[in-house]
N, C-alpha and C positions, 0 to 999 in steps of 0.2 A: 404700430404694427405689435401689439403683444403675442408671446407662444411662450406654452405650457411646454417642457419635457417631463417622461418623466419615468425615472429610474426605482432599481429596488433598494439601496440602502441610500442614508444619510450620507457616509463617506465617500459615496462616486456623486453623490448630487453634489458637492461641496466643492468634488473635484470641476468638474464638470461644469459646473456655476462658474466659476473661475475663466475657464475658457472662452462660453457663448457670451459672455458678458450683458452690460443691464436689460438687455430688451426680452433680454430671458429667464423665464419663473423658473427653477426644476425644481422639483418635489419628487420624495423615497415616498413608493408604496407597500416599506416596510417588507418584503416578498408576496407572497400572494395575498388578495385579496379575496378569494372566494374557493370553497371547500365542500369534499363531500362531506356533508354532516357527520360525523364520528357515533350519534347517537344509534344511526339504523344503518343498513346496506346504500340505501340511497342511489340504488340502478336499475330501473326499469328491465329487468330481465327481457319480459315478452312485449317492451316495445323498442325493440330492436338499441335496449340496455340503455337509453337514454339517461347518461346521468344526472341526477337533482342535486346542484348546486344553491350553496346558501354563502353571505355574507360571513363572515370566520367572527366570530364572536370578539370583542376585543376592538375590534376595525371599527366601529363606527364612527364614530367620528375623524376618523382618518379619510373614511371612504366621502363622506359632508365635505371635508375640507379640498378632498381632490375634487369633490365634482363643483360646485364655489368655482375655484380659481379656472376649471376648463369652462365654464359658463363663461365668464370673462377673459375669455381667453379667444385670438381669431385664431390659431391653428394650436395641436397637442402634440404629437409626437413618442410617440411611446418608445425608449432607451433602454426597456428591462435585458438581460442579461444573452449573450447570442445564441443560446441553446436551447432544446424541446421547452425547457420549463418558464424560461425566459419568455417562449414565442406566445406560452399558453399563458402566462400571466399579464400579458400586450392583448391577447384576447379576450380575458374578462376584462382585465381595463375597458377595453374597448365598447366588450359589453354594457358594464355597469354606466361608464359617461355616456352610452346613447352615440358611441363612435362614429364614419361612413367608415364601415371593412372593406369598401374598392376603394376609399383612398391611400393614399400612400404615406403613410405615417407613421410608422414603421420605422425604427434606424438602427442602428448594431455599431457597438465598438466593439475592436478585436482588444484597440490599447487604448487607454484613458492617455492619452498625450493630447498637445496640440493638434499636430497632424492627420492622431487617430480620430481625434472628434469632428475634427471638418471636412476627412474623408467621410465618418455615418452618415452626418448632416447633409454632405452634397447630397449622398443616393440613398435619399430612404426608400421604401419599395411597400408591398400593401402585407397586410398579416397573411404567414405563407401557414395555410389552411393547412395541409398536408404533414406538418410538424406538429401544429394542434393537436389535427386527430394521431398521431403517432403517441403525444403524451396523453389526449385522453385514452385512446388504448390499453396504455399500461396504468394510468392508475386503477380506468372500470376493473379489466382484470385481476390487477394485485386486491383490490377492496373484496373484488368476487371471492378470490382463493382463501383470503383472510377471512371472510366473515361469514365463507361456510363452513371452512374446515375450523376456525375455532369452536367455536359451539360442539365439535365430537371431542376435541381433545380436554372441554370443558368436564365433557361426561366420561369420560372416559382415566383423565387422572387428576386435574382440579383446576377450576375456574381459574379469570386470570389468564390461560397460556394463549399463545397467538399462530397461528403458522402464518409462512409468507412465502410469494412467489420465488425469490429467488434469495431469500435469506435461510428457507429451508435445505436450501443446494448447499447453498454456504455452510450452514452446520453440518450437513448430508457430508461432506468433502471432512472435514474433520474429525467429526466420528468413525470412519472411513480410514484414515492414517492413523488412527491410536486403534481401529480392529489389527490392521496390518503391525500397530508395533506387538502388539498382546499378544500377537499369533507366532510372530520372529523366534524364530532356536536359533542364535547363536555360531557359530562354525568354527574353529580355532586355526589360526594359519601362522606360520613365520616367515623371517624375513632373514636377510646374513648381508649384511650391511658392512664394508671395509673399509677401513681408513686410512689410506694411503697418504705416501709423498713424496716426492721429486729427488731426487738424488742428486751429494753436489753439489746440490744449491737452495739457498735457502730460501721457500716455497712453505706455502699455508697447507696443511694437509685437505684432501678430500674425501668425499664420500664417494664410495660407488658399489651398488648392490646389487645380487648374487641372481644371473639372468637363468641358467640351466647348465647342465653336462651336454659335452657330445655337439654342440650348437643348437643342441631343439631344449625349448620353454621347460621350466620344472619349477611345480609346485610342490611349497613345505608344506605340511599336513601338522606334522608332529615336531616336540623337542629331540624325541631322539634323532633323527631324520636331518635336523637342525645343526646337533651339536656332531652327528655324521662327516658331515660338509663340512663343518667348520675342522674338520681335524685334518682332516683329505687336505684340504684349499690350504690351510695356515702352512705345510711342508715344500707345498712348490712359491718357484720363485712367481711375482707378479708381475707380466710384461705387457706392456703394448700391443693388442694385434694390431688394431685398425685406426684412424683417423677421420671421422669425416665436417666437414667444414660445411656453413652455408651463409644464408642471408636470412633472414625473414623482419615481415613490412606489420608493424602491428597497426589497423586506424583504431580513430578513436571511435568511439556510441553518438549515436544520434542526438539531437538535443532532445528535450525533454519531454513525454508526454505525459496526460495526468496519472498513469499507473509507474510509469517509471520516475518519478519521481515523487510518488507515495512507497518507490517501494527503496530509493538507493536513503530519501530523509532519516528511514527507516534502521536501514544498515548501520549507516554513520552516526544520527543523533537519537537515536533511541523515541521520534516523532511517531505518535501516532497519528495513520493515515485524518480524523477529524481535526489534529492538530496542522499536521502541515496542510492542507487545504484554509485552515483558517487563517495561516499566517499569507497562504499565495495567495488569498480573497485582499486581506489586505494591501499585498506590494502591487496587487490588482488595483485596486477600485484608490489609489492614491497615498503617495507619502510626502509632508513637507518637508522641503529641501531649502536647506538660505541661496537666493538668492533664485529660484525656481518655482518656490510654492508648491502648489501638490500638484504632484505627476505620478503618474503609475509607472512605477518602475517594473514589470513584465508583461507580456500579451494573458492572451484570458486562459486562465490554470484551468477548464476543462473542454481538454480536446486528444484526440485517439491522430491526428494527424500529424505526419512527419514534414511536411509540407513545410517552406520558410520564401518570404515576400527577396525579390530581388534587390531590394534597397537595403533592406535588412544582411541580403548576402556581402555586396557589395561595401556593406557602411565595416562589417566583421573582418574582407581583406585588408581595406586599408587598417583599420587601429594593428592588427597581424602585421604586419609589414613595417608601419610607423613604430611596434614597442619592442620587436620582438628579429623584424631582419627579413629579410627576401625569402632567406630557407625554409622560414616558417610557412609564409601565407602560400595559396593556391595560388597553379597557373589557372585553375578552371575549379567554380563551385564544387564541392562536393554535395552531394541529394543525397538525396536516402529514403526507401519507398514506406509507404502504411501500408499496413495491413489489409488485405480485400474486404474485410469489413468494418473500415473505419470510415468515419460522414464525412473526413476531409469538408467539417464546416472552418476549422481556425488552421489557423499555423499551428507549429511545437511550438512550446512555451519557450521564449526566450527573453532576451532584457530589450526593452521599447529603445533606449538610450544605450550605442556601444560605449562610446564614451565614459559613461558612467560607471568607472568599474567599485569593487565592493568595496577599498578601502577608500577612497574619497568621499564617499556618502556612509561610512561607518557611523558616525556620530550623531546621525541621523535616523538611527534605525534600532529597534531593540535588537536585544543577544538574537531570538528565535528572529528576525527578520531579517537581522544580519547574516544570518548561518545561511538560511533557505535563498536571499539572491545574491549569492557570492554562489552557492551551487548551481543554481539557474546558471547563471552570467557562466560561470567557468564551466559548465559542460555545453553550450552553446560556439564561444569562442573556442575551444577544443575541438570541436566539432568540427570549422570548418580550418585548420593547421593543418601542417603535414603530418604526413606516416611517423612512428619512429622503427627506427631503422637499427636488429639487435644482426649482430656477429653469434650464433651459432656452433659450437662445439660438440657430437657427439662423438665418442670412443669406447672401443672392445677392449678388456685386459682378459687376458687368459691367467689361469695359476692350473697347470699342466692341462687337465682336461675339462675346468671346471671355469664359468667363463662367468664375469660382472662384468657392468654397462654405467658411463658417466656419462650427463652432458650438461651446456652450459650457455649460456651465454655474454654478451659484453654489449653495452648499447654505444651504437656509432654512431648516432645522433637522434637525440631525445623530443625530439616531433612534440606533437601533442601534450607528452609524457613531463614537459617540462611545468606546465599547468594545471590540467587534472589528466587523475585517473581514476577508470571506474571501481567501485566500492563491490564485492561480490556477499553470496549468503557464507560460501566456506573456501576460504582459502588455500589455493592450489596445492599443490608439494611444490617446494619452491627447490629451485636449480640450481647446482654446485657454481660457482665459479673456480672453475679450472685454470691450472696454470701452463705452462705452454709445453704442451710433448710431442713426442717421435717417436714415432711408429718403432718397435723393436727394443725402446727404454726399456731401464728395470725399473721398479717404483718399491719402496719400501714399506714395507707392513706396519702399520702401526700397530691397528688392534683391527680383528675379525669377532662382530659382535650377532649371535642370533637377537633374533625382537621377536617377542609372544603377539598375537595382537589376535580379535575377535572380531568378524563380522558385524557390522552394527545395523541395526535397525535405520527403517528410514527416520528421520526429524520430524518432529512437532511442525507446521503450518506455525510460520511469523506471522503477521499482517504484511508484510514483505512479499514475502510467499504464498500466501493464499490471497493478495491479491493480485499475484504472478498468478496463480492460480486458473484466478477466473478470471483476467482477460485470454489466456488461452483457449477457453475451452468458449468462449465467447459468451461468457453468462454476466448481465449488466452490461452499465457505460459510465466514461469517465466518471458520472455524476455520482454514483449510488457505491461507488466501492467503498467508501470512506464510509457511508449510512448504511451498508449493511453492516460493516463490524461492527459499529459500533450502536444497532440495536440488536443482533444476539449475540454482545457481553450483558452489555443493560437490562437484555433479557432471562440473563444468566444461564443460556444456553450453550455458551462455550466462555470459558474463565482463562486469564492471565496468569502464563504461571513465570516470571520471568519474561523471557519476550516471544516464548511462544505460545502459544493457542489450543485448548486440551477440552475437551468436552467435557463438562458436566454432567454427573449421574442422567438429572431433568432433558437434558440434551440429547443424552441417547436414550432415553425410554422415548423420546416425542420424534428422532427419526427411525427410530425399529417402527413405530407403529404409524404414522406417515406411506414410508416403505412399505406396508401391509396391506395397505388399505387406498393408499395412492401412489401407486409407483410411479406415474408420468408427473407430479408435480416434482416431485423430490427426483427425476433422473434428469442427470449432464444435458443428454445430446437432446431432452427433447422442450429443458429450458433454455439452451442455444436455440434452439428451432426459431422458439417465441421470438426470441430476439432479432431473428432475421427478417421475422414474418416482420415488426416492427419497423423496421428497416425498411421493408416494404414499403409500407403504409407513408413511411415521412419520401418516402422518393415518389409516392405516385401511383404504385407499381401493385395497389392492393387496397381492397377498402375496408374498413376500420372493424363495420359489420360484423361487414361476410365471416374476417377474419376470428371475430368473437363469436358466433354459433354455431362455425366450427368447432372449436375450442371447448364451449358451454355444453354442444352437445355430447361428446365425451367425458369431458370429466364430470357433468349433470348423472349421467347413469353407473359411476365412479363414486358418489358421495349418497345413492338410492341404495347403491349395495352394501355400501361401508356402513350405514344407518340400517338398513337391516340386518345385517352381519355382528354389530356391535356387543348386544350385550350388556347388559346391566350391573356385571362387575368392573368396580377401578383397577385399575395397573396402581402398582406399588411403586414410587421413586424409591429406589434403592439410598441410606443414606451413609455418609460417610464417615467411619469409626474412626477415634484416635485412639492417642495411650492412653489420655487424660480420664483421672479417676475421678470421679462426680464423690467428692469428699462426703455428701449422707447419705448416698443411699451404696458405694460401692460400685456402679456402672462404670460403662467404660464411653463416654460425652463423645456424642454427631457432632457434626460440624452441619449448622442451616444459616439458612439467607433469612434474613431479613430490611427492614425496611433502610437502614445503616450499612445495611453489608452482613457480612459472616457473625458470625456469634459460636460459644456452644451450648450444647445444651443436652440435659439429664435425657434420656429415651425411653425415662422411665413414668416420663408427663403423663398422665396429669398426676400421677400419685408424688411424683419428685419434679419438682418446677425449677430445680436450680440452673441457674446459665451463668456463665462465665463469656468476658468477650477473649477475643483468641489478641497472646502476646504472642508478637513475633521478636525474637533477642536478635538485635548486631553481635558483631563479635567489637573487643575492646568492650572498656570500661569509661565512666563517667568521665572528664579529665575535671569536674569541682567536687565530688562529690565520694567520688569511686565505683558507682552504684551501675547495674548495666543500661546499657542500653537500648533501647527499646523503638521499633520501625511504630511510625502513627501516621496517619491520612489528618491534611486540615478538613473542614467543613469543604474543601470547593473541593477534596477529594486528592491536594496533590501530598506526593511524598514527602514526611521529614522524618527525621531522628529523635528524639528524647530522653528525657533520665526519668529512670521506674518511680523514682521518687518526689517524681512532679505531685505535685503542687511544692513541696518543700523545695526539690531541689527546681529550676528553671531551666536549665541546659537545654539548646537544643541546636539544629543542624540539617542543612541543606544534603550535607555532604556523608556520602553513605559512610561509616563505620569502617577501621581497617582496625585489627587485632596486635599489630606495630608499633608500640606509643613513639613518637617522634621526638 
């Protein structure tokens, strides 16, 4: 009996074929095989929003092979990814191959391992029409929003622009943050820090911060006030007034879900979400290991659930006990609660084989694969290790009527921190490591230093913080975070400045226009509600056509009013002026976006057609010829650094140059 298994990618097909053996033929669909054609709306709004799918161009030969193989097979299993998109691909394949949709021919694999594949094949089910409907509703919704609003943008700004139901909200968040930064007015404030030392013994000095006068907290707002407090306090003896000792426990972070994996990889390695998901997909689909062959190293990477299987928890406990000792293992597994809107279709992201410690398989992994696997493995193991126990001390120190405070901690038991600590966006204020102190003890003042500060505007979003914001607001789903960011950057609505995301002039103009004419589409709350409605469709609690009718009734009214009030006047997108002077006509050149990225152009076009490439100089000099080293990009978009005298001087490096000579 011959059996055909269809998956999405060749890598996954290769791994699964190894486990299933010669009785099975495993083929890859290479993603979607049918979709809404891009040349037209392809949604029959008047006929219950019926989508008009067509075979994707270029997939004809593949579809022909799949049909031929299905025809000669006794049974066909649809084993695409275990999510909405994967379910929809299976449904499209069933339609194309004329499979009986009442047959249990759908299998899913949470992990691509021998046990994971065995379990999946032993538990086939019918295609989940509710999942398919949820994906169809999302696809139709996005198509209608994009295809109805985009022509409006063409008429008001320029051709080629596009709007998106979720991408426009993401751009709006970045624009709103930029507006906050521009409107921010910094306020001056001061701090007063005392560097103190224990008397009579050789001990490291420690810092105490000014708190207030007469037991009341006092804000220092001017230099004069800071200097007056300094002058008054340094005349007085510094005495320990009170000491408070305590202990605290720090528990580990939960295992990764899609959003937290993308955030941590961004903070630690500077990985963009797209890069993280590409590497995670490789780890999920299978890596060739000595003695084991192709094996999936992590569970499915598109998930928002914190659930962990009992088998994995038991394996983690045994590993921790065996490797680190009884004190580090938990008597009872630690569980984590998923968010209320989590799908819970899959486990959290974890290693599939606990005993495959990163160091054991490092030689079989690329640099990116090793970094990400190590991150997933350590985070999961740490989540099942004992808490870190810290001894804390906080002390009040008086200088006459002036009160200073110092606090610190020491680690009594390192617990999970022996293996893993969570990366954060902004390092928290460091606590001082205090010497042993006693109440009534006099301290030696080494220095009393006033420091000027200014309140800071909210920081620009990074990929990590934007993903967190989208997730917290219930916008998008695990599979969409990476495509959202890729789209808004590729469309030049948002640009990177280092790690920060900054709206372009085009992004700001489009956001203002959509906000004026389509307030619901760009509203965070409205978009989050739409996501909840899609979840209801998936859960079988709502009908997708009814949901679409309700949405379209309001949307079509907004569209009609916008078209009536749009006028014929075009909106000009402000150009970013630079200090570079056009040597042909003397005007200050502006930054423009072209097919190959940004370049400098004279604003006097068409009278002056002068253009230049943007040169970004780096510190230091070329070690071969002494010329300037410029930041450049390869044909694939990867950053590197090369000599300004190229091609005469062939020096290049992937590492960012520094000013100091080695």
